[in-house]
Every structure is written in C-alpha cells, then in structure tokens.
N, C-alpha and C positions, 0 to 999 in steps of 0.2 A: 295555060292561062297567061294573060298579059300582066304586067306589073300592077296596073290599075285594077284589074279583076282580082288579083291576089289580095290587094288592100281591102276591096269591097267585101270579098268573101270572108276574110279574116275578121272584119268588123261585125259582120252578121253573126259569125260563130261566137264572137266575144259577147254580143248582146244576149245570145242564148245561154251563155255561161254565167251571166251576172247574178241570177237568183241563187246560185251555189256559193257565191263569194262570201256572203254574210255568214253562212254556216261554217265555211272553211275558216273564216276569221275567228269565230268563237272557238273552234277546235284548236287552232294554233295558239290562241291566247291562253287557253286553259291547260294546254299540254306542252306545246313547243312554240314558245313565243318567237316570232320572226326577228324582233328587235328587243331583246331583254332590257327592261328599264325604259322602253320608249312609249309606254302607254298600255292600255288594256286593263283588264281587271286585276286587282291585287290578289295574288295567289297565296293561300294559306295552307293548302293541302297538296302534297307532292305524290300522292298515290298514283294518279293517272300518268304523270310524267315519267315516273319510275317504271310503271308497267308497260307504257308505250315503248320506251327505250329497250326494255327487255324483250318485248315481242319482235321489234325490228332486228335485234341481235340474234334472236332465235330463228327468224326467217333466214337470215344470212347463213347461220350454222346448219340449218336443216335443208336448205335448198341449194345454196351455192357456197359451201364451206371453203374458206380461203386455204390455199396451198394444199388442197386435197382434191382428188379426182371425183367430180360430181356428175360426169357424163362420160359416155363412150360412143364410139362409132362401130357399128356391126353390120355385116351384109344381111340383106333381107333373106336371101337363100344361102345358108351357110355351106351347102354342099355343091354350089355352082362353081365356085372358084376358090380353092384353098388359099391362094396367095392374096385374095382380096381382103381377107380378115386381117392379115398382117399389115397390109397397106393402110387400112382404116385405123388400126391400132396405132401405127406410127403417126398418122395425121392427128389423132386425138392427143397424143403426147406432145406434138408440136404446138397445138392450140393451147393445151394446158400450160406449157412453158411460157407462152406469151401472156396468158392471163395472170400467171404468178408474178411476172415481171412488170405488169402494168399497174394502174391505179384502180383495178376492177373492184377489189374488196372495199376500198374507201368510198367509192362513188355508189356502189350498190347498197351499202348500209344507209347512205343518205336517201337514196331512192325508196328504200323500204320504210324509212321514217315517214316520208310523204304518203306512202301507201297505207300505213297504219293510221295516220292522223286524218288524212283527207280522203282515203279510199282510192286514189289514183296516183301512179308514179310514172315518171318519164325518164328514160335514159338515152343519151346520145352516144352512139358508137362510131368513132371516126378512126381513120388511118393516121397513125403518128408519123411525123416527118422522118425521113431516113436518118439513121445515126442514133436514134433513141434505142433504149434497151428492149422495148417491145414495139411491135407494129400496131398495137391497139391503144386507143385512148378513149376513156369513158368520161362522161359528164352527166351528173345528176341534174336534170333540168328542173328548176323550181316550178311548182304548179302554177304560180302566178304568171309565169312566162309562156305557158303552154295553153293553146286553144285547140281543142280536139273535135273531130267529126268522126262518127261511126259510119263505116261503109256497109255495102250490101252483105258482106260476109259476117257482119257482127263484130268486126275488129276495128280498133282505132287506127285506121290506115291513112287518115288525113290529119296532119299535124302542122300547126302554125306556131312558130316560136317568135314571140314579140320581145325583143331585147333592146336595151339602150346601150349604144356603143359610142365612144369618142371617135373623132376623125382619124386619129392614129390607129386605133383598134380596128376600124373598118378597113383602112389601107393595109394593115397587117394580115387580116383574115381573108381579104379578097384582093390580092395583089394585082390581078388582071383587070379589075374594075375601072371604068372611066368615071372618076369622081369629079364633081363640080369644083372648080378652083376656089370658090368662096367657102367651101366646106372647112378649109383650114384657116380661115380669116376670122374666126369667132373671137370676140373679146374675152370670153371665158374659156380657158384652155381645157377645163374639165367638163365642158358642155357635152351632152350626149344626144345622139340622134337615133330615131326609131328605125330599127331594122327588122324586117319580117323574113324569116326563113320558113319556107313552105315545102312540104313533101306530100304528094298526093298520088294515088294509083294511076298508072297509065299503061298503055300497050307496050309490052316488052320490058316492063320494070317500073318501079316508082320514079316519078318525075320530081325534080328539085329545082327550086328557084329562090334566090335571095334578092330582096327589094329594099331600097332605101326610101323611106317616106319623107317627103319634104313638101310642105304647103299643100298637102292633100294629093300630091302626085307621086307616082312610083318611078324610081330610078333603078334600072336593073343592075345588080352587082355580080351575079353568077347564075348559071343554070346548067342543068345536066340531067343524067339519068343514072340510077343505081340498080345493081342486081338485087339487092335487099335493102329495105328501108333503114336508114341510119337512126331514126327515131323509134324507140320501143316504148309504147304506151301500154300500161297494164293496170288492172283494177283488182280490188279485193273481192267485191261482189257488185252486182248491179240489179236494179229493178227493171222489168220490161218497159221499153220505151224511153229509158234514160241513156244518156251518153256517158256521163261521169260516174265513177264508182262510189260506193258507200263503204267507209272503213269502220273498224270496231270502235274507234274513238267517237265517231259520229253517233253510233248506237248508244254508247255509254255517256253521252254529253249531259243528259238531265241528271244522272247520278253524280257526275263530276261537279256540276254546278251546286248541287245540294250539299255534297261533302265539303266543298270549299266554303259555303255559307255556314255550315254547322261548325267547322273549325274556327271560323271568324268569331262566331258567337261564343264558343267555348273560351277563346282567348280573351274576349271582352269580359266574360264572367270571371275568368281567372284573375284579371287585373283588379276587378272589383273586390274579389275575395282576398287578394293580397293587400290592397291599400285601404279598402273599406270606404263607406260613405258616412260622413259625420255631420252632426248639427250642433250649434252652439248659440248661446245668447250673447249679443254684443252689449256687455255690461260696462263698457268703458275701460275694463282691464284686459279682457280678451277680445282681440280683433280677428275674426275668422278669416279675413282677407289676407292676413300676414302670417297665419299659422303654417308652419312647415312640418309635415309628418315624416320624420326621419329618425333613425336610431340616435339616442343620446340627447335629443332635444328636450328643453324644459319649457313647458307651456304655462304661463301664469293664468291665474283665475281669481276672481273675487271670492271673499269669504262667504260661504253659504250658497254659492252658485254651483251648478252641476258641471260647468266646464264643457269639454267636448263629450258628446254622447254618440256612440255608433248607432247607425240604423241597421236593423235586421234585414238580411237579404229577402227578397220577395218569395223565394222558394228554392227548392233543390233543382239543379240542372243535370242530375245524373242521367236522365233519360237521353241526353245528347250522346252519351257514349254508346247507347244501344243503336241509335239512328246512324251514328258515324260508323260503327262496326258493320252494320248492314250495308251502308253505301259503299264502303271500301271493299267489302266482299263482292258486291255486284260489279264494281269497276274492275277488279282483278279477274273476275270470271269472264267479263266481256272481252278483256284484253288477253285472255288465256295465260295470265301470269302464273297461276298455280299449276296449270296443266303442262306448260312447256318448260317450267323451271327444272333444274337438276333435282333428283330425288334427295330427300333429306336423310333417309336411312341408308347406311352403307352396307347393311347385311341383307339386301334384297336378293331373292332367288332369281334364277334365270327366267322362270315362268313369270314372275312379277315384272321383270324388266321388259319381257316381250309383250305382256298385257298393257303396260304403260305406253310402250311404243305404238301398239295397235290403237290405243285410245287417241294418241296424238294424230295418227294417220286418219282416224275417223273425223276428228275435229277439223283438220285442215284438208279433208278430202276434196270438197268442192272448191275451196280456194286454191289448192295445189293444182287441180285440173285446169282452172282458169289461168293461173300463172304459167303453167307449162305451155299452154297454147298461145298466150299473149306475150310472154317474156322469154322463157328458156329456149324454146325451139327457134323463134326468130333471132335470139341472141347468138346461138351456135351457128345458124345459117349466115348471119351477117359477118361474124368473125371469120368463118371459113371463106367467105367471099373475098375478104381483104387479103387473107393469106394466100388464096389461090391466085389473085392478081399479082402478088409478089413472087409467085413461083415457089413458095415454101411447102405447099401441099398440092397433091394432084387434084385434077377436077373430079369432084365427088358430087353425085346427084342425091340429095336428101329428099327424094320424091316418093319414097316408099317402094321403089322398084329395084334400086341398086343398093342403097345403104339406108340405115335408120339410126336414130339417136337412142342409145341405151342409157337411161338416167341411172346414176349410181350415188345419188345423194343419200344422206341418212334416212330421209323420209321415204325415198323410193325403195331403199333396201328393206324397209319395214314391210312394204307390200310384197317385195320379192321373197322375203322369208315366209310370209303367209302362204304364197303360192307354192313354194318349195315344200312347206309342211304338208300341204294338201297332196302333193305328188308323192311324197314319202309315205303318207298314210295309205294312199292307193296301192303303192308297191307292197307295203306290208300286208294289206288285205289280200292281194293277189297271191303272195307267197304262202299265206295261210290256207289257201284253197287247194294247194297241191301242185305237182308238176304240170298237170294238164292246163291249168289256168295260167301258170307262169310262162307257158310256151307262147302265149299270145302277146307277150310284152317284149318289145325291142329294148333290151337293156342299154346298148350304146346310145340309142336315140333318147332314152330317158336320162342318161347321164348328161348328154348335151343339152337337154332341156333344163336340167337343174343348173348346169353351168351358165346358161343364158339367163335363167331366172335370178341367180345369185351374183350375176355380173362378174363371173370369173374371167380372167384374161385368156385370150385365144391361144397364147403360147403354151398353156398347160394342156391343150387338147391335141390329140393325135389327128392326123389327116383322115378324112373320110375315105374308107376303102373304095377303090374302083373309080376314083376321080383323078384325072390327070391335070397337071398345071396348065393353065390356059396360056397360049402364046402371048407375047407382048404385043399389044395393039393399042391404038389411040383411044383414049376414053372420050366419051361425048362431053362436051362442055355445056355449062349452063348459059 
C-alpha cells in the first residue's frame, strides 16, 4: 500500500470503530479512568475496579506467570531425533531468560487490563537495541491508538497504530526517514504529529509501513517485512460478524452503573440521617438562615415557641443494602473475582484444590483457547524470530511438523493433570484385568505420554531404544 492508501484505509477502519468508542468510554470511566480526576462520572463504588484489577492479575498469573516457565518447546515426533528435544529445551530456556530480563510482566499486565475492561488488548513486540539486558521489548498499546481489521483467518492480522509523536521522537524512532525541514520549525516544541504504523498480511510475511500524515498527505517514514507480526491483538470473546472483542466489564456495565447509583443514594441518605432536616418559625429571635448545627452550639428561641423541629425521614432505606449486595455479587461473578481468588480456607484437601482448579479451567476454557491462538502462540513465535535473527537460538519451525509449543502455565497444567488422571485410571483398570490385558499396554510409551502431559523436562527421560543420534545437518530456516 502507498502512504495515501494507508491513511485512507486507516480512516475507514477508524470510522467502523467509532460505535464502540462510547461503550469503551463508559467502561473505562466506571472501572479504569484514563485520566483520574479529568471528568467522567463521579465514582462511589469500587467493587468493579477492584474486581477488574484482580482479574487482570489472575490472567497474568494463570497464563504467563512472571519468572516462571509457562511454555516449553517439544518435538512433534519424540522418537525421530533424541537430540532435538535437548535443543528445543535449551531454546526455551534462552527465550525464558530474555522474557525474565525484559519488561514483559509489566506490559502484559497493562494489556490484560485493556482486555478485561474493553475486551481487546494489543501488545507490540520489538527487538531491543544492542547492549540492553534483553533482546525483547514489549509495549502495551492503548486501545485508543489501535485500529484493527479482521482477516480471512478470523484473526486481527491488520493493525493500524495511530500515535502522536513530536518531531524529535519521530527522528529518534525512524533515523533513516527523510523528514521535511519545516517539521522542526514549529513554534510549539511540544507539538505532536500524527504517525500511522501499519502492519498487514502479505506474501512471504507481514508487511510494515510507517507514515507521517501532514495536510492529508502521507510521508513515508519506514517500510519492511517481518517473519512474524510485531503487533499481537487478542480478544476476550467476540460475537459473529464483529471485529473487536467483548470483555467482562462490558457485560457487567449495567450492574456497575446501578451499584454506583445505589451507593450514591445511600451516602446522601446517610448525610440526611447524620445532620437531619429541620424547620423553624422566624419569630424575630430565631433566624433559621444563621443557625449552625454543630456540637456545643446554643440556639436562642422565643418563650413559648417550638424552636427547631426535626422532620421525620420519609421512610427506611434498608432495602438499598439488599439491592447493593445483589449488584456487587453479580459484578464479582461477572469478573470472576470469587472464582479466581485465592481460597479462603487453608485446610482444603487435595481433591478440593483439584476441583477448584478444574472449575477455573472450565470458566476460562473458551477464553483461554482464544488467547492461546491470538496471543500466546504468536508471542512465542515472534520472540523466537527475534532471537533466531540474533543467532541465539537455532532455526526452529513451529509449524506442527518439527516442533510444537507445550504450554506449562498453571491453567494448562490443570488440563494436563486431568488428562494424566484419565490415563492412570485406564492403567489401573487394565492392571485389574490381569496379565493378559496388561500385555497390550506399552508401559514405556505410557510413561512418556504422562511425562508429556505433565510437562516433565526431557532431561529426565531415557533415550528411546533403537534410535541413533541424527548427524549434524543444516536445519531449514523460516
């Protein structure tokens, strides 16, 4: 696409996004205000904000726990090449080291906040400059800067990032760009200029272009091609025919508004109950306009007059507690606050812990499947592409023919334990049938299946008998 075509296509995609913006604004105003104190509704209830933050932290801990191995690389055919498993294990350790030394955990938590509130999150994965502690640099792209298009595969493979940058920032980010001389002659040194960074699918890999928009015209800043897209756009869930996702806060927004209004009315009623509403006759001695209701005050009154008389409240407001309790319960249920929180009882049995973990896996099953396809798999592929270009890992094909990603996050291990339990139950049933039935079971193969299901390291497994080490040969490149 030419620079002008990029601007035109981004504007069209932005027009299609506008109906979502009002809903997003309400979600952020009630849960995660973009500019605290800068407007929006006055918040009186913090249930939704607390539950949304806990859900984002739970997603980080369940899917990509910091400083913990949440993925692994394993050969598709474990018996084909015994040395391949060790090579893949070493590549996974190198990638995990770079993730631990980078800002991965910080930016992913911010992206998960966008995912919970607005239903869509975007992460930019870039190669860090040489000399930094990690080769990877992550940026949580605010949803207000991202304009997305869904491709034929059903994924958000076309991303336009609309960002305002100063002239110095543009020169620093695109040092090879031919910038107009008058760009640096602005009277306002803090003036920003609109830059569009576009990534779209192309033959041989995603295409990239950066365009500076000035007076409706596009000035090219950079262009190129990637092995894997640097922009990772992912959704909580989506309805058929829609591009952007729907988050749990969007579903609970009516209850959030109601709870906020109920708390506001409760506080108003509490102020009336504390100070009261009074009436008095202006008899020349008592002036109601100058009366101050405070401890220790002496209020004069005429002899024989009633002075200040309190008005009775119109009715009891105790029903508000029932409504508020119901609304808060619905909000916490929608944001999975009670399901993903740490157990309150410390004396839970192992069976109770497994059942609680299985329930968590069922609740997040559909969402986890979508996040695995739209976030985790592209994330690992993008990071390996950067490390492969630097020569820190060998060329690895994550195409389902040579190597595969074995997820080892806490949520993935719950499913692995369930599969392992089914296998052990089968082996126990076979053993109860006698030696004749046990003869049909390949115990070494069963042990390897359990090791793969429970994400055991390849170093603890003995080589498969009858397989020789493959000679050193050049691996195919991506």
